[in-house]
C-alpha positions in Angstrom: 3.3 -12.2 29.2 1.9 -10.9 26.1 4.6 -8.6 24.2 3.2 -5.0 24.8 3.4 -6.2 28.6 6.7 -7.2 28.3 7.8 -4.0 26.0 5.9 -1.4 28.5 8.1 -3.5 31.5 11.5 -2.4 29.1 10.3 0.9 28.8 10.1 1.4 33.1 13.2 -0.1 33.4 14.8 2.1 30.7 15.8 -0.9 28.3 14.4 1.0 25.4 16.1 4.5 26.4 18.4 5.6 24.3 22.0 7.5 25.5 21.7 11.4 24.7 24.1 12.1 21.8 25.9 15.8 21.9 24.7 18.5 19.6 27.7 19.1 17.3 29.1 22.4 17.0 28.4 24.9 13.9 30.8 27.7 12.6 28.8 31.6 12.6 30.2 35.0 12.8 28.5 37.6 15.2 26.5 40.2 13.6 24.8 41.5 16.5 24.6 41.4 20.6 21.8 42.2 22.7 22.4 42.5 26.0 18.7 43.5 27.4 17.4 40.4 26.4 20.2 39.0 25.8 20.3 37.5 22.5 23.0 37.2 19.8 22.1 37.2 16.3 24.6 34.4 14.5 25.3 34.3 10.1 25.7 30.1 10.5 26.2 27.3 8.7 23.8 24.7 8.7 22.6 23.1 12.1 21.8 19.8 11.4 19.8 19.2 14.8 17.1 21.9 14.1 17.1 20.9 10.5 17.9 24.7 9.6 19.6 25.8 6.4 22.6 28.1 6.2 21.2 31.4 7.5 21.2 34.9 9.4 19.4 34.0 12.7 18.4 35.4 15.9 19.3 33.1 19.5 18.7 33.5 22.9 21.4 32.4 25.0 21.3 30.1 27.8 23.9 32.0 29.8 24.4 35.6 29.9 27.8 35.4 30.6 28.4 33.7 26.8 28.1 37.5 25.8 31.4 38.1 27.9 34.0 39.0 25.3 32.4 38.5 22.8 32.4 41.8 19.4 30.4 41.5 15.8 32.2 40.1 13.3 33.7 37.8 15.3 34.2 34.0 14.1 32.7 31.4 16.5 31.7 27.9 16.9 28.2 26.8 19.0 25.9 24.8 19.4 22.4 25.1 19.6 18.8 23.4 21.1 14.7 24.1 20.9 14.6 25.5 25.0 11.0 26.3 25.7 10.1 26.6 22.1 12.9 28.8 21.2 16.1 28.8 19.6 18.7 29.2 21.9 22.8 29.0 22.1 23.5 26.2 25.0 27.7 26.1 24.4 29.7 28.7 22.9 33.4 28.5 22.6 36.7 29.9 20.1 37.3 27.9 16.4 38.9 25.4 16.3 
């Protein structure tokens, strides 16, 4: 079997698949909360998986329930990713 056929077969069988890595939680401070549409403005530290330096950015939230109980000035830890081309908070928690 040729090298390319073997390589193609290995990927088809999932042998070339890498395990999904969890995005790291980063620290931030809620600067603004918008409920329609559901967005958070967060002053945050660098976000490695997005190759983003520390700054203040507006993020969509993956689940509107994430906004429940949040307050401007609150310290948070969050995960963010690019979903459908948009920066989105995918997980949110109180600082550990």
